C-alpha positions in Angstrom: -23.9 -21.8 -17.6 -22.5 -25.3 -17.6 -25.3 -26.0 -14.9 -27.7 -25.0 -17.7 -26.3 -27.2 -20.2 -23.9 -25.0 -22.1 -20.4 -25.7 -23.0 -18.0 -23.1 -21.7 -14.3 -22.6 -22.6 -12.3 -19.8 -21.0 -9.0 -18.7 -22.5 -6.7 -16.6 -20.2 -2.8 -16.4 -19.6 -0.5 -18.7 -17.9 -0.1 -18.7 -14.2 2.4 -20.5 -12.2 1.2 -23.8 -10.5 -1.8 -24.2 -12.8 -2.5 -26.5 -15.9 -2.3 -24.7 -19.4 -5.5 -26.9 -20.2 -7.8 -28.2 -17.8 -11.3 -28.8 -16.7 -12.5 -27.1 -13.6 -16.5 -27.6 -12.4 -17.3 -28.6 -16.1 -15.7 -25.3 -17.5 -12.6 -25.8 -19.8 -9.7 -23.3 -19.0 -7.2 -23.0 -21.6 -4.1 -20.7 -20.7 -1.7 -19.1 -23.2 2.0 -19.6 -22.0 3.1 -16.0 -23.0 6.7 -15.7 -23.6 6.8 -11.8 -24.2 9.7 -10.1 -26.2 11.2 -7.2 -24.2 8.7 -4.3 -23.8 8.8 -1.4 -21.4 7.2 -2.2 -18.1 5.1 0.9 -18.3 3.7 0.2 -21.8 0.5 -1.9 -20.9 -0.9 -1.5 -24.3 2.0 -2.9 -26.1 2.4 -5.8 -23.5 -1.4 -6.7 -23.8 -1.3 -6.5 -27.6 1.8 -9.1 -27.6 -0.3 -11.3 -25.3 -3.3 -11.2 -27.4 -1.2 -12.5 -30.4 -0.4 -15.6 -28.3 -3.9 -16.0 -27.2 -5.1 -15.8 -30.7 -2.4 -18.5 -31.9 -3.6 -21.0 -28.8 -7.2 -20.6 -30.0 -6.3 -21.3 -33.7 -4.7 -24.6 -32.8 -7.9 -26.1 -31.4 -8.6 -27.7 -34.6 -12.4 -28.2 -35.2 -13.8 -26.9 -32.1 -15.9 -23.9 -32.9 -18.1 -21.8 -30.4 -21.6 -20.2 -31.1 -20.4 -16.8 -29.7 -17.1 -15.0 -28.3 -17.4 -13.0 -25.2 -14.3 -10.7 -24.7 -14.1 -9.1 -21.2 -12.6 -5.6 -21.4 -10.2 -4.1 -23.8 -7.5 -6.3 -22.3 -8.6 -9.0 -24.8 -10.2 -6.8 -27.4 -7.7 -7.8 -30.2 -8.0 -11.7 -29.7 -11.9 -11.3 -29.3 -12.1 -9.5 -32.6 -9.8 -11.7 -34.5 -11.3 -15.0 -33.4 -14.8 -13.9 -33.9 -13.7 -13.1 -37.6 -11.8 -16.2 -38.2 -14.9 -18.3 -36.8 -17.5 -15.9 -38.3 -19.3 -15.9 -35.0 -20.7 -12.8 -33.2 -18.7 -11.1 -30.2 -20.1 -9.9 -27.1 -18.1 -7.6 -24.9 -18.2 -6.6 -21.4 -16.9 -3.2 -20.2 -16.0 -3.4 -16.5 -14.7 0.3 -16.4 -13.4 3.1 -18.3 -10.4 5.1 -18.3 -12.6 8.3 -18.6 -14.5 7.2 -15.6 -11.2 6.4 -13.8 -9.9 9.9 -14.5 -13.0 12.0 -13.4 -14.6 12.3 -16.8 -11.7 13.2 -19.2 -9.0 11.4 -20.9 -5.3 12.3 -20.1 -2.8 12.1 -22.9 -0.5 9.1 -23.0 -1.5 5.8 -21.9 -5.1 6.5 -20.8 -5.9 8.0 -24.1 -4.5 4.7 -25.9 -6.7 2.5 -23.5 -9.7 4.7 -24.1 -9.2 4.2 -28.0 -9.1 0.3 -27.4 -12.4 0.6 -25.4 -14.1 2.6 -28.0 -12.9 0.4 -30.8 -14.2 -2.8 -28.7 -17.6 -1.3 -28.2 -17.9 -0.6 -31.8 -16.6 -4.1 -33.1 -18.9 -6.2 -30.6 -22.5 -6.9 -31.7 -23.7 -6.3 -28.3 -22.2 -4.9 -25.1 -22.7 -5.7 -21.4 -22.0 -3.5 -18.4 -22.5 -4.3 -14.6 -24.4 -1.4 -13.6 -26.8 1.5 -14.6 -24.1 3.7 -13.9 -21.7 2.1 -16.2 -24.3 1.7 -19.0 -24.6 5.4 -19.0 -20.9 6.0 -19.0 -20.3 3.6 -22.0 -23.6 4.8 -24.0 -22.6 8.4 -23.6 -18.9 8.1 -23.9 -18.7 6.0 -27.0 -22.0 7.3 -28.3 -23.4 3.8 -28.5 -27.2 3.1 -29.3 -29.0 2.7 -26.0 -30.4 -1.0 -27.2 -26.8 -2.3 -28.0 -25.9 -1.9 -24.3 -27.1 -4.4 -21.4 -27.2 -4.4 -17.9 -25.8 -7.7 -16.2 -24.5 -7.2 -12.9 -21.9 -9.0 -11.1 -22.5 -11.9 -8.7 -21.1 -13.5 -5.8 -20.6 -17.3 -4.6 -22.8 -17.7 -1.2 -21.1 -20.8 -0.4 -17.6 -19.7 -0.6 -18.3 -16.2 1.5 -20.5 -18.0 4.1 -17.9 -20.5 5.2 -15.2 -19.5 7.4 -11.8 -20.8 7.2 -10.6 -21.9 10.8 -7.3 -20.2 11.7 -5.9 -23.8 12.6 -6.2 -24.8 9.0 -3.5 -22.1 8.1 -0.1 -23.5 7.4 2.3 -22.9 10.5 4.7 -21.2 7.8 1.8 -18.7 7.0 1.8 -16.2 9.8 -1.2 -14.1 10.1 -0.6 -10.9 8.0 -3.2 -8.9 9.9 -2.0 -8.6 13.6 -5.0 -6.8 14.6 -7.1 -10.0 14.2 -7.5 -13.3 16.2 -8.0 -11.6 19.4 -11.2 -11.8 21.3 -10.6 -9.2 23.9 -9.4 -6.5 21.3 -12.0 -3.7 20.2 -14.2 -3.7 17.1 -12.4 -4.5 13.9 -13.2 -2.7 10.7 -12.3 -4.6 7.3 -11.6 -3.2 3.8 -10.0 -4.6 0.9 -9.0 -4.3 -2.9 -6.7 -2.8 -5.2 -5.0 0.0 -3.4 -5.2 2.8 -5.9 -6.2 6.6 -5.1 -9.9 6.1 -6.5 -10.5 3.2 -4.1 -10.7 5.9 -1.4 -8.9 3.8 1.5 -7.2 7.1 2.4 -10.8 8.5 3.4 -11.4 5.4 5.5 -7.9 5.7 7.3 -8.7 9.4 8.2 -12.3 8.3 9.4 -10.8 5.8 11.7 -8.5 8.5 13.1 -11.6 10.6 13.8 -13.0 7.6 15.8 -9.9 7.0 18.1 -11.8 8.7 21.1 -15.5 7.9 20.0 -14.8 4.0 19.4 -12.3 2.8 22.2 -10.0 0.1 20.8 -11.2 0.4 17.2 -8.9 -1.3 14.7 -8.9 -1.3 11.0 -7.3 -3.6 8.2 -6.9 -2.5 4.7 -6.0 -5.7 2.6 -4.5 -5.5 -0.9 -1.8 -4.4 -3.1 -1.5 -1.3 -5.6 0.2 1.8 -6.7 -1.1 3.7 -3.9 0.1 1.5 -1.2 3.3 3.5 -0.4 1.6 7.0 -0.4 -1.2 5.5 1.9 1.1 4.1 4.4 2.8 7.6 4.5 -0.6 9.3 5.3 -1.2 6.7 8.0 2.4 7.6 9.6 2.1 11.3 9.2 -1.4 11.3 11.0 -0.2 9.1 13.7 -2.8 6.4 13.2 -0.4 3.5 12.5 -1.6 1.8 15.9 -5.2 1.9 14.6 -4.8 0.9 10.7 -2.7 -1.9 9.4 -2.1 -2.4 5.9 -1.8 -6.0 5.3 -0.8 -6.4 1.7 -1.8 -9.4 -0.1 -4.3 -11.6 2.2 -5.0 -15.2 0.9 -8.7 -15.9 0.3 -9.1 -17.8 3.5 -7.7 -15.2 5.5 -9.9 -12.7 4.2 -13.1 -14.6 4.7 -11.7 -15.2 8.4 -11.2 -11.3 8.7 -14.8 -10.6 7.4 -16.2 -13.0 9.9 -14.3 -11.3 12.7 -15.2 -7.7 11.5 -17.9 -5.6 13.1 -18.2 -3.9 9.8 -16.7 -3.8 6.3 -16.2 -0.5 4.4 -16.0 0.2 0.7 -14.8 3.7 0.5 -14.3 4.1 -3.3 -14.3 7.5 -5.0 -15.2 5.7 -8.4 -16.8 2.3 -8.6 -18.4 0.8 -11.6 -20.0 -2.0 -9.6 -18.4 -2.8 -6.3 -18.4 -6.6 -6.1 -16.5 -6.4 -2.8 -19.7 -5.0 -1.4 -21.4 -8.4 -2.4 -18.7 -10.3 -1.0 -18.9 -8.5 2.3 -22.5 -9.1 2.5 -22.2 -12.6 1.6 -19.6 -13.0 4.4 -22.6 -11.4 6.8 -20.4 -8.4 7.9 -22.4 -5.1 8.2 -21.7 -3.2 5.1 -21.0 0.4 4.6 -20.4 1.9 1.0 -19.8 5.1 -0.7 -22.7 6.7 -2.4 -21.3 6.4 -5.7 -21.4 4.3 -9.1 -22.5 0.8 -8.8 -22.2 0.8 -5.0 -25.2 3.1 -4.7 -27.1 1.2 -7.0 -26.6 -2.0 -5.0 -27.3 -0.3 -1.5 -29.7 2.5 -2.1 -33.2 2.0 -1.0 -32.6 -1.7 -0.1 -31.8 -1.6 3.8 -28.8 -3.9 2.9 -26.0 -1.4 3.6 -25.4 2.0 4.9 -24.1 5.0 2.4 -21.9 7.9 3.0 -20.7 10.8 1.0 -17.9 9.8 -1.2 -14.5 11.2 0.1 -16.2 12.7 3.3 -14.2 11.0 6.2 -16.4 12.7 8.8 -19.7 11.2 7.2 -17.9 7.7 7.1 -16.8 8.2 10.7 -20.3 8.6 11.8 -21.6 5.5 9.7 -19.2 3.4 11.3 -20.1 4.6 14.7 -23.7 3.8 14.0 -23.0 0.4 13.1 -20.5 -0.3 15.9 -22.8 1.3 18.4 -26.4 -0.4 17.4 -26.2 -4.0 17.2 -30.0 -4.1 16.2 -28.9 -2.0 13.3 -26.0 -4.2 12.4 -28.1 -7.1 12.6 -30.8 -5.7 10.4 -28.3 -4.9 7.7 -27.1 -8.7 7.7 -30.5 -10.2 7.6 -31.7 -7.8 4.9 -28.4 -8.1 2.8 -28.7 -12.0 2.8 -32.0 -12.1 1.3 -31.1 -9.6 -1.4 -28.1 -11.7 -2.4 -30.3 -14.7 -3.0 -32.9 -13.0 -4.8 -30.7 -10.9 -7.4 -26.8 -11.8 -7.1 -26.1 -15.6 -7.3 -24.1 -16.6 -10.2 -27.2 -18.8 -11.6 -29.3 -15.6 -11.8 -26.3 -13.8 -13.6 -25.8 -16.7 -16.0 -29.5 -16.7 -17.1 -29.3 -13.0 -17.8 -25.9 -13.1 -19.8 -27.4 -16.1 -21.9 -30.4 -14.0 -22.8 -28.0 -11.2 -24.3 -26.2 -14.3 -26.1 -29.6 -15.1 -27.6 -30.2 -11.5 -28.7 -26.8 -11.5 -30.3 -27.2 -14.6 -32.2 -30.4 -13.6 -33.6 -29.1 -10.4 -35.0 -26.7 -9.9 -37.9 -23.0 -11.3 -37.1 
């Protein structure tokens, strides 16, 4: 958007070692240094409500600066987005990245999920226009929140090709930063399979781990690294230990970006095994790093891959089907090369951030031409 000549200011929360007011690549980033009062660790709604008060106070101190439009990403900033759009008397656009109903298989449990669902519902009604990242999510939001079809717009996520195409050499890693993935950096080892993301049940890493176990005898020397942290990590490790595949599957925890890129460049394939996935930007990142990519046939992942030839699909939750697809890629270099070439062309045509910015700006134009 900045390259297209627009002024962009991003409001977020304080993070260690980052300035609270800075400019990065022409984008002003302002961070609220949130000193929360004591709140229960498990009450995310209360914590976010308190954080939104701090964001609103910070924005109110900007003086005469005034935007043309406010863009709130998800329910986490719904209070601040709605408040400042009213203070400035400018319209608000909301992006819904996922819903609690979707995360829970189509229903909303009592307690925290019900509270978050209520905030999501409220945000979509307060916003003048709503953005979703896939047709799958557009349907989920229109049906789940009973919105007019013409209020909800499809704008996919994008990927920075320059970042993912470049590889960080292992020699650039600080000597005090040992590799968190002992299965890599070994040219004589067997084929490496990589997956990463938040380690939650719905991300399906348990399906991948089981598939790797199936492939022990079919693909000699196969190795798998699953990178990321999350609430399902301990249970996933227990599954790996019980099934006796800890020699094949390594849970690396948090992996810095340069290490993740190197892993992807070493990998013979990347797997996105989600049971529920509104979009699946990790699939774009894998393709941008030129890793042959296999994804679950669900949600936004299916929309990215189906009918394109840029990746392979498997039945969500079916570890035998996934094992077959991994074996296909590892055993057929011509197939792997075709996936890489087709994915690279697709990314350039559809998923660069400049293309995404242009589509988002068209939604802003629609919003500004309507009632505030």
